[in-house]
C-alpha positions in Angstrom: 115.9 135.4 158.2 116.6 138.9 159.4 119.0 141.0 157.3 120.5 144.5 157.8 121.9 146.3 154.8 124.2 149.2 155.3 126.8 151.3 153.3 130.3 151.9 154.4 132.7 154.8 153.9 136.1 155.6 155.5 135.0 155.1 159.1 134.6 151.5 160.3 133.2 152.7 163.7 129.8 153.2 162.1 129.4 149.4 162.2 129.6 149.0 166.0 127.5 152.2 166.3 124.7 150.5 164.3 125.1 147.0 165.9 124.8 148.7 169.3 121.3 149.9 168.4 119.9 146.9 166.4 121.6 144.1 168.4 122.8 145.4 171.8 123.0 141.8 173.0 126.0 141.5 170.6 127.6 144.8 171.4 126.0 147.3 173.8 127.4 150.5 172.4 124.8 152.7 174.1 124.9 151.1 177.6 126.2 154.3 179.2 124.4 156.7 176.9 122.5 159.3 179.0 119.4 158.5 176.9 119.8 154.8 176.8 116.3 154.1 177.9 114.9 156.2 175.0 117.1 154.3 172.6 115.8 151.0 173.9 112.2 152.3 173.7 112.8 153.4 170.1 114.1 149.9 169.2 111.1 148.3 170.8 108.6 150.7 169.1 109.8 149.5 165.7 110.2 145.9 166.9 113.8 145.9 165.7 115.2 142.4 165.9 118.7 141.1 166.0 119.9 140.5 162.4 121.0 137.1 161.3 123.2 138.7 158.6 124.8 142.0 158.0 125.4 143.1 154.4 127.9 145.9 153.9 128.1 147.7 150.6 131.3 149.7 149.9 133.9 150.6 147.3 137.2 148.8 147.0 139.2 152.1 147.8 138.0 151.9 151.4 140.6 149.2 152.1 141.5 150.3 155.6 137.9 150.7 156.6 137.1 147.3 155.2 140.1 145.6 157.0 139.1 147.3 160.3 135.5 146.3 159.9 136.4 142.6 159.2 138.8 142.6 162.1 136.2 144.0 164.5 133.5 141.7 163.4 135.8 138.7 163.6 137.0 139.7 167.0 133.4 140.2 168.2 132.3 136.8 166.8 135.3 135.1 168.5 134.2 136.6 171.8 130.6 135.5 171.3 131.6 132.1 169.8 128.4 130.5 168.5 126.3 133.6 169.0 128.2 135.8 166.5 126.9 137.7 163.5 127.3 136.5 159.9 128.4 139.2 157.5 129.5 139.9 154.0 131.3 142.8 152.4 130.0 143.7 148.9 131.9 145.6 146.3 131.5 146.2 142.6 133.8 144.7 140.0 135.9 147.4 138.3 134.5 150.3 140.4 137.2 151.6 142.8 135.5 154.9 143.7 132.4 156.9 142.9 133.6 159.9 140.9 131.9 159.9 137.5 128.3 159.9 136.5 128.5 156.3 135.2 130.1 155.2 138.5 127.3 156.7 140.4 124.8 154.9 138.2 126.5 151.6 138.6 126.7 152.0 142.4 123.0 152.9 142.6 122.1 149.8 140.6 124.3 147.6 142.8 122.7 149.0 146.0 119.3 148.4 144.6 120.1 144.8 143.6 121.5 144.1 147.1 118.5 145.6 148.8 116.2 143.7 146.4 117.9 140.4 147.2 117.7 141.1 150.9 114.0 141.9 150.5 113.4 138.6 148.8 115.2 136.6 151.5 113.3 138.3 154.3 109.9 138.7 152.6 107.9 136.0 154.3 108.9 135.8 158.0 112.1 137.9 158.3 112.9 141.5 159.0 114.8 143.9 156.6 116.6 146.9 158.1 118.3 149.4 155.9 120.9 151.8 157.4 122.0 155.2 155.9 124.7 155.5 158.5 127.9 155.2 156.3 129.4 155.8 152.9 129.1 158.7 150.4 126.0 160.8 150.6 124.8 159.5 147.2 125.1 155.9 148.6 122.8 156.9 151.5 120.4 158.5 149.0 120.4 155.3 146.9 119.6 153.2 149.9 116.7 155.5 150.8 115.4 155.1 147.3 115.7 151.3 147.6 113.6 151.6 150.9 110.9 153.6 149.1 110.6 150.9 146.4 111.4 147.5 148.0 110.2 148.6 151.5 111.9 147.9 154.8 110.8 147.3 158.4 112.9 150.2 159.5 115.2 152.8 157.8 117.9 153.8 160.3 120.3 156.6 160.6 122.9 157.4 163.3 123.3 161.1 164.0 126.5 162.3 165.6 128.0 165.5 167.2 131.6 164.4 167.3 132.5 168.1 167.1 131.4 168.5 170.7 133.9 165.9 172.0 137.1 167.0 173.7 140.3 166.6 171.7 141.4 163.8 173.9 138.2 161.9 173.3 138.4 162.5 169.6 142.0 161.2 169.5 140.8 158.1 171.5 138.1 157.4 168.8 140.6 157.8 166.0 143.2 155.5 167.7 140.8 152.6 168.7 142.2 149.2 167.7 139.3 147.2 166.2 140.6 144.1 168.0 140.3 145.7 171.4 137.0 147.5 170.9 134.8 144.8 172.5 133.5 146.8 175.5 130.9 149.6 175.5 132.4 153.1 175.3 131.9 155.5 178.1 129.3 158.1 178.6 131.2 161.0 176.9 131.9 159.1 173.7 128.5 157.2 173.4 126.6 160.4 174.0 128.0 161.9 170.8 125.9 159.4 168.8 122.1 159.0 168.6 120.2 156.3 166.6 117.2 157.6 164.6 114.5 155.6 162.9 113.3 157.5 159.8 110.4 155.2 159.5 108.8 152.0 158.3 108.5 151.7 154.5 106.0 149.5 152.8 107.0 148.0 149.5 105.7 149.8 146.3 102.9 148.0 144.5 105.1 148.2 141.4 107.4 145.7 143.0 105.0 142.9 142.0 105.8 143.7 138.3 109.5 142.9 138.6 110.8 139.4 138.2 113.3 138.9 141.1 115.0 136.1 139.1 116.4 138.7 136.7 118.4 140.3 139.5 119.5 137.4 141.7 123.0 137.7 143.2 125.2 134.6 143.5 125.9 133.3 147.0 129.6 134.3 147.9 132.0 131.5 149.0 133.6 133.9 151.5 132.7 137.0 153.5 133.9 139.1 150.5 131.5 139.4 147.5 132.3 141.0 144.2 129.3 141.7 142.0 129.2 142.5 138.3 128.3 146.1 137.4 125.0 146.7 135.6 122.3 149.4 135.1 119.3 147.2 134.2 117.5 147.4 137.6 117.9 151.2 138.1 116.7 151.8 134.5 113.7 149.6 135.0 112.7 151.2 138.3 113.1 154.7 137.0 111.0 153.9 134.0 108.3 152.3 136.2 108.1 155.2 138.5 107.8 157.7 135.6 105.0 155.5 134.1 103.2 155.4 137.5 103.4 159.2 137.8 102.0 159.5 134.3 99.2 157.1 135.0 98.2 159.0 138.1 98.0 162.3 136.1 96.5 160.8 133.0 93.6 159.2 134.9 92.5 162.6 136.0 92.5 163.8 132.4 88.8 163.9 131.1 90.1 162.8 127.6 91.4 159.5 129.0 88.0 158.0 129.3 87.3 158.6 125.6 90.5 156.9 124.7 90.0 153.9 127.0 89.6 151.5 124.1 93.0 152.4 122.8 96.3 150.7 123.7 96.2 150.3 127.5 99.8 151.3 128.0 99.4 154.7 126.3 98.3 155.9 129.7 101.8 155.2 131.0 103.3 157.8 128.7 104.2 161.3 129.8 101.2 163.6 129.6 103.2 165.9 127.2 103.7 163.0 124.8 100.0 162.1 125.0 99.0 165.7 124.1 101.3 165.4 121.2 99.6 162.2 120.1 96.3 164.0 120.3 97.4 167.1 118.4 99.5 165.6 115.6 97.2 165.3 112.6 98.0 163.3 109.5 96.8 164.1 105.9 96.5 167.9 106.4 99.6 169.1 104.7 100.5 167.4 101.4 104.1 168.5 101.7 104.4 166.3 104.9 103.1 163.1 103.2 106.5 161.5 102.8 107.3 162.2 106.4 104.0 160.9 107.6 104.2 157.8 105.5 107.6 157.0 106.9 106.2 157.0 110.4 103.2 154.9 109.4 105.5 152.3 107.8 107.1 151.9 111.2 103.8 151.2 112.9 103.0 147.5 113.3 99.6 146.9 111.6 96.8 144.3 111.0 95.3 143.7 107.6 91.8 142.2 107.7 90.5 142.8 104.2 92.8 141.8 101.4 91.8 139.8 98.3 94.4 137.4 96.9 92.8 138.1 93.5 93.8 141.7 93.6 97.3 141.8 95.1 99.4 142.0 91.9 100.5 145.2 90.2 100.9 145.1 86.4 104.6 144.7 86.8 104.1 141.7 89.1 101.6 140.1 86.7 104.3 140.2 84.0 106.8 138.7 86.4 104.3 136.0 87.2 104.0 135.1 83.6 107.8 134.3 83.5 107.1 131.3 85.7 105.4 129.6 82.7 107.7 130.8 79.9 108.3 127.1 78.9 104.5 126.4 78.6 104.0 129.6 76.6 106.5 128.5 74.1 105.0 125.0 74.0 101.5 126.3 73.3 102.8 128.8 70.7 104.1 125.7 68.8 100.7 123.9 69.2 98.5 126.9 68.3 99.3 129.1 65.3 96.5 131.5 66.2 97.9 131.9 69.7 101.4 132.5 68.3 100.2 134.9 65.6 98.2 137.0 68.1 101.1 137.3 70.5 103.3 138.5 67.6 100.7 141.1 66.7 100.4 142.2 70.3 104.2 142.5 70.7 104.4 144.6 67.6 102.0 147.2 69.0 103.8 147.1 72.4 107.2 147.7 70.7 105.8 150.6 68.8 104.0 151.9 71.9 100.8 152.1 69.8 98.3 151.8 72.6 95.3 152.8 70.5 96.0 150.1 68.0 96.6 147.6 70.7 93.3 148.4 72.4 91.5 148.0 69.1 93.1 144.7 68.5 92.1 143.4 72.0 88.5 144.6 71.5 88.3 143.1 68.0 90.1 139.8 68.8 88.9 139.1 72.3 86.2 141.5 73.4 87.6 142.2 76.9 90.9 141.4 78.7 89.1 138.8 80.7 88.1 137.0 77.5 91.7 136.3 76.7 91.6 133.4 79.2 89.3 131.3 77.1 90.1 132.6 73.6 92.0 129.5 72.4 90.5 126.0 72.6 93.9 124.4 72.4 95.6 126.7 75.1 94.3 125.8 78.6 94.0 128.4 81.3 96.0 130.3 82.5 98.6 130.0 79.7 96.8 132.3 77.3 96.7 135.1 79.9 100.4 134.3 80.7 101.3 134.5 77.1 99.6 137.9 76.8 101.3 139.3 79.9 104.7 138.0 78.8 104.7 140.3 75.8 105.0 143.3 78.1 108.2 142.1 79.7 110.2 145.0 78.4 107.8 147.8 79.3 105.2 147.3 82.1 104.0 150.9 81.7 102.2 149.9 78.5 100.3 147.2 80.4 99.4 149.8 83.0 97.9 152.0 80.4 96.0 149.2 78.8 94.5 148.2 82.2 93.9 151.7 83.8 93.6 154.0 80.8 92.4 157.4 82.2 92.4 156.0 85.7 96.2 156.4 85.8 95.4 160.0 86.8 94.4 159.9 90.5 91.9 162.7 89.8 90.0 160.4 87.5 90.5 157.2 89.5 87.5 158.1 91.8 83.8 157.3 91.8 84.3 155.1 88.8 81.3 152.9 89.7 78.8 155.7 90.2 75.9 155.8 87.8 72.8 158.0 87.6 70.6 155.5 89.5 73.1 153.9 91.7 76.4 151.9 91.4 77.8 149.4 89.0 80.9 147.6 90.3 81.9 146.4 86.8 84.4 149.2 86.0 86.4 148.5 89.2 86.2 144.7 88.8 87.5 144.9 85.2 90.8 146.3 86.5 91.5 142.9 87.9 90.6 140.9 84.8 94.2 139.8 84.2 94.8 138.4 87.7 92.7 136.5 90.2 90.9 133.5 88.8 92.1 134.5 85.3 95.7 134.0 86.3 96.1 132.0 89.5 95.4 128.5 88.2 98.7 126.7 88.9 100.8 126.0 91.9 103.6 128.3 90.8 101.3 131.3 90.1 99.3 130.9 93.3 102.4 130.7 95.4 103.9 133.6 93.6 100.9 135.8 94.4 100.9 134.7 98.1 104.7 135.3 98.3 104.2 138.8 96.8 101.6 139.9 99.2 103.4 138.3 102.2 106.7 140.1 101.4 104.9 143.4 100.8 103.2 143.1 104.2 106.5 142.4 106.0 108.1 145.3 104.2 105.2 147.5 105.3 105.4 146.2 108.9 102.1 144.4 108.8 102.1 141.8 111.6 98.8 140.1 111.0 97.2 139.2 107.6 93.9 137.7 106.8 94.1 136.8 103.1 90.8 136.1 101.4 90.0 134.1 98.4 87.8 131.4 96.9 89.8 128.2 96.2 87.0 126.8 94.1 87.4 129.7 91.7 91.1 128.8 91.1 90.5 125.2 90.2 92.0 124.1 86.9 93.4 121.0 85.2 96.4 121.4 87.4 94.9 121.8 90.9 91.7 121.3 92.7 90.3 123.5 95.5 92.0 121.6 98.3 95.3 121.9 96.4 94.8 125.7 96.1 94.1 126.0 99.8 97.3 124.0 100.6 99.4 126.1 98.2 98.3 129.2 100.0 98.7 127.7 103.4 102.2 126.4 102.6 103.4 129.6 101.2 102.1 131.7 104.1 103.7 129.3 106.6 107.2 130.3 105.2 106.7 133.7 106.7 105.3 132.7 110.1 108.2 134.1 112.1 107.5 137.6 110.7 103.9 137.5 109.8 100.9 135.9 111.6 98.5 135.0 108.8 95.2 133.2 108.2 92.9 132.5 105.3 89.4 133.8 104.8 87.4 131.7 102.3 85.1 133.6 100.1 81.6 132.6 99.1 80.1 134.7 96.3 76.6 136.0 96.3 76.4 135.9 92.5 77.1 132.2 92.5 74.3 129.7 92.1 72.8 128.3 95.3 74.3 124.9 94.4 77.8 126.5 94.1 77.3 128.3 97.4 76.4 125.0 99.1 79.4 123.4 97.5 81.7 126.1 98.7 80.4 126.0 102.3 80.6 122.2 102.3 84.2 122.5 101.1 85.0 124.8 104.1 83.3 122.4 106.5 85.2 119.4 105.2 88.5 121.2 105.6 87.7 122.1 109.2 86.3 118.8 110.2 89.1 116.8 108.6 91.7 118.9 110.3 93.4 119.6 107.0 93.0 123.3 107.4 95.8 123.3 109.9 94.1 126.0 111.9 94.6 128.4 109.0 91.0 129.1 108.3 90.1 132.4 109.9 86.5 132.3 108.8 84.1 132.9 105.9 83.6 136.0 103.8 80.4 136.6 101.9 81.3 138.8 98.9 80.0 139.8 95.5 77.3 142.1 94.3 75.0 142.9 97.2 71.9 142.9 95.0 72.5 139.3 93.8 71.3 137.6 97.0 70.2 139.0 100.3 71.7 137.7 103.6 68.2 136.5 104.5 68.2 134.2 101.4 71.6 132.7 102.4 70.8 132.0 106.1 70.0 128.3 105.4 73.2 127.4 103.6 75.2 129.3 106.2 73.7 127.4 109.1 76.4 124.7 108.8 79.1 127.4 109.2 77.3 129.0 112.1 76.8 125.6 113.8 80.6 125.3 113.9 80.9 128.9 115.4 83.1 129.9 112.5 83.8 133.6 112.2 81.9 135.4 109.5 82.6 138.7 107.7 80.3 140.1 105.0 80.7 142.6 102.3 77.7 144.9 103.0 76.7 148.5 102.7 79.3 149.3 100.1 76.8 150.3 97.3 73.3 149.5 98.8 71.2 150.7 101.7 72.0 150.1 105.4 69.2 147.5 105.5 71.5 145.1 103.8 74.0 145.6 106.6 71.4 144.8 109.2 70.4 141.7 107.4 74.0 140.5 107.4 74.2 141.0 111.1 70.8 139.6 112.0 70.5 136.6 109.6 74.1 135.6 109.3 75.6 136.6 112.7 78.4 138.6 111.0 81.1 139.7 113.4 82.6 142.1 110.9 81.3 144.0 107.9 83.3 144.8 104.8 83.0 148.5 103.9 79.7 149.4 105.7 79.7 152.8 104.0 75.9 153.3 104.2 75.8 152.5 107.9 76.2 156.2 108.5 72.6 156.7 107.3 71.1 154.6 110.1 72.0 155.9 113.6 70.0 153.2 115.3 71.9 150.5 113.5 75.2 152.3 114.4 74.2 151.9 118.1 73.6 148.2 117.6 77.1 147.8 116.0 78.5 149.6 119.1 76.6 147.5 121.5 77.6 144.2 119.8 81.2 145.2 119.1 80.9 144.5 115.4 83.9 145.8 113.4 84.0 147.7 110.1 86.6 146.8 107.5 87.0 150.1 105.7 89.2 150.4 102.6 89.9 154.1 101.9 91.5 153.9 98.4 89.0 151.3 97.1 86.0 153.3 98.7 87.4 156.5 97.1 87.8 154.8 93.7 84.5 152.9 93.7 82.1 155.3 95.4 83.9 158.6 95.5 84.6 160.7 98.6 86.5 163.9 99.1 90.3 163.6 99.2 91.4 167.0 100.5 94.9 166.5 99.0 93.4 166.5 95.5 91.6 169.3 93.6 88.3 169.8 95.4 85.3 168.0 94.0 82.1 168.1 95.9 81.7 164.6 97.2 80.2 163.0 100.3 82.2 163.1 103.5 83.9 159.8 104.2 82.1 158.3 107.2 85.2 156.8 108.9 85.7 159.7 111.4 82.0 159.7 112.3 82.1 156.0 113.0 85.3 156.5 115.1 83.7 159.4 117.0 80.8 157.1 117.8 83.2 154.5 119.2 82.6 152.0 116.5 85.4 149.5 115.8 86.7 151.0 112.6 89.6 149.2 110.9 91.6 150.3 107.8 92.6 147.8 105.1 93.7 147.6 101.4 91.0 145.5 99.7 92.9 145.0 96.5 96.4 146.5 97.0 97.6 145.6 93.5 94.5 147.1 91.7 94.3 150.1 94.0 98.1 150.7 93.9 98.4 150.9 97.6 99.9 149.5 100.8 98.4 149.4 104.3 100.5 152.4 105.4 99.3 154.3 102.4 95.7 153.5 103.3 96.2 155.0 106.8 97.4 158.2 105.1 94.7 158.1 102.4 92.0 157.8 105.2 93.6 160.8 106.9 93.4 162.8 103.6 89.8 161.9 103.2 88.9 163.5 106.5 88.6 167.3 106.9 91.3 168.3 109.3 92.9 164.9 109.0 93.1 162.1 111.5 95.1 162.5 114.7 97.8 160.1 115.7 95.5 159.1 118.6 92.7 158.3 116.0 95.1 156.2 113.9 96.4 154.3 117.0 92.7 153.5 117.9 92.1 152.3 114.4 95.3 150.3 114.5 94.3 148.6 117.8 90.8 147.9 116.4 92.5 145.9 113.6 94.2 143.6 116.1 91.3 143.2 118.5 89.0 142.4 115.5 91.3 139.7 114.1 89.7 136.3 113.6 92.3 134.7 115.8 92.3 132.5 118.9 92.0 134.6 122.1 95.4 133.8 123.6 97.3 134.2 120.4 95.5 137.5 119.7 96.2 138.8 123.2 99.9 137.8 122.9 100.1 139.6 119.5 98.5 142.8 120.8 100.9 142.9 123.8 103.9 142.5 121.5 102.6 145.2 119.1 101.8 147.5 122.0 105.4 147.4 123.3 106.7 148.2 119.8 104.3 151.1 119.4 105.2 152.6 122.9 108.9 152.5 121.9 108.1 154.2 118.6 106.1 156.9 120.5 109.0 157.6 122.9 111.4 158.1 120.0 112.1 161.5 118.4 109.7 160.6 115.6 107.0 162.7 117.2 109.2 165.8 117.2 110.0 165.1 113.5 106.3 164.9 112.7 105.7 168.2 114.5 108.7 169.8 112.8 107.5 169.6 109.2 109.0 168.5 106.0 
């Protein structure tokens, strides 16, 4: 089908002027023109064909012009009988004239939609002609813009010099009755007009990115078509053109290559925005922390390293104990020693006598963890629940009991350093009242999962890998498979807002028989289909000196044979050799912490070549190992290796580790990491780290890709908001 699209103003005569050029067999307007041969040659040069349909865009105020056009076309078709021309007059609902800015925008969108629909109908074998001959100047401009985007076989204009006509001839033109204008005008009148072909316009490559179904116009029942006003298409096209211009510029920027692993669509941003992203640094000015944290909370994030056994704060542990208030009372009746101890504990709490309470705990139990098995006639976890329940009126006392001097951030650093190395016990003891000490019933396990899921959603975390060892949570009330199902069921409640999976931990410090049992449990879940696709992979955790990766290769073969994803805690407190063994012997795809990797440049290159990701946990690393935090009073510490890894293009990710124990969220971890780097981390750095989190997720490829695309759109929207100006502006 061949279609010609034109705009119409207050002169209906432009229609026969145009038809005389593109279809002289219908009406030979230029027959007596002194340059008729040149006009015919111009038509042939552009291979202009007779249109099957003429689409005329106008406003409803041009009633006389519309009526005269319809009269002339109907008269012409009556004369030609079966050889006539189909036409339709297109106006916009509610737009009588083009006067305001909004009316101009609505007209532009309508012209674009009409041209787009014409393009689609003529795309394969037809010809599309666009004519600028009539209507307001802005309508002609809009049609020319449509030609530049959708393309056309010829863009046509009709020049005129009516001012040279004699008064008599002008009067004749003005008085022509459309019913009678069916013969070519004479030489004097026709010579006042000259067709011009501005050119052939190829369609923009961007056209392939637009779904034509979104802009389809309904077929009219008559020759008059009224279309709904809209601005969707014009907004889309303008955005695409700006992005294309930005891409063209940004590709020539030498920094772009360094940032090629970042979100792909960043390149579509205005170069000025990109420079802002490079130059805004987080963690440099403590007074801007609240502002920076607010921005980071809006950023969609992926959490890859989060232990279920460390998600609860002291307040949340107390709340968890409420779930078993009935059982606590029951066992108080059964065990006098349990009841008496709780009375004693409550007395010290009410008096806020922390020293006496600590002395009682040491004398009666030994450590907080020993409370779990202190009473033969009180099964786990109810002794722990009973202890926690006593703090229900003041959780700050429990905080002081757990953290002691570590409540001061200046002291909660490098707590595991010793003269000859590291001892993780001080940090691990902070979780003695949760994890396997507490999570031994369906209610408690689901409460912990609910807590971390809701925290993630509040913090705009979109992907979570929650790690735990179901075998460690077995009790008289649930076996390992029950534990797994409780976690799976609770996470599934949040699936619309949080994509989540479970990493199952195998501990190095377990016996070999326990390790085999744990891996067999994982294999059975997968083979039976009972995992429901929720197992992300396997995590080898625990003290690195307990068993080397080389020793564990044989039991892990069953996991590797199933191509299950493996992440390994390595290089947190021991040499980089342990990291290499984890990669070489156990085919680790990710490494938890990897802090000592910085000491082995050759191994860093191997990580780069293999695309192995690093799960870094700034607060935990700071608290366990000790690095400089430039927002705290200066203490000479090692430089946190995160920025060096990032500068060497390693896949660094940021995570929380134990958010309850470390008193943190993922957004706070992004800020903490920035504070641990001299000069902070740029927003571009943080976006790269953020992208690494999603690309390193143990998730099926299609689902991971879909998640990344969704997150990318949200991030682009955030970057285009005034949030960058706010970050630059200060407090």
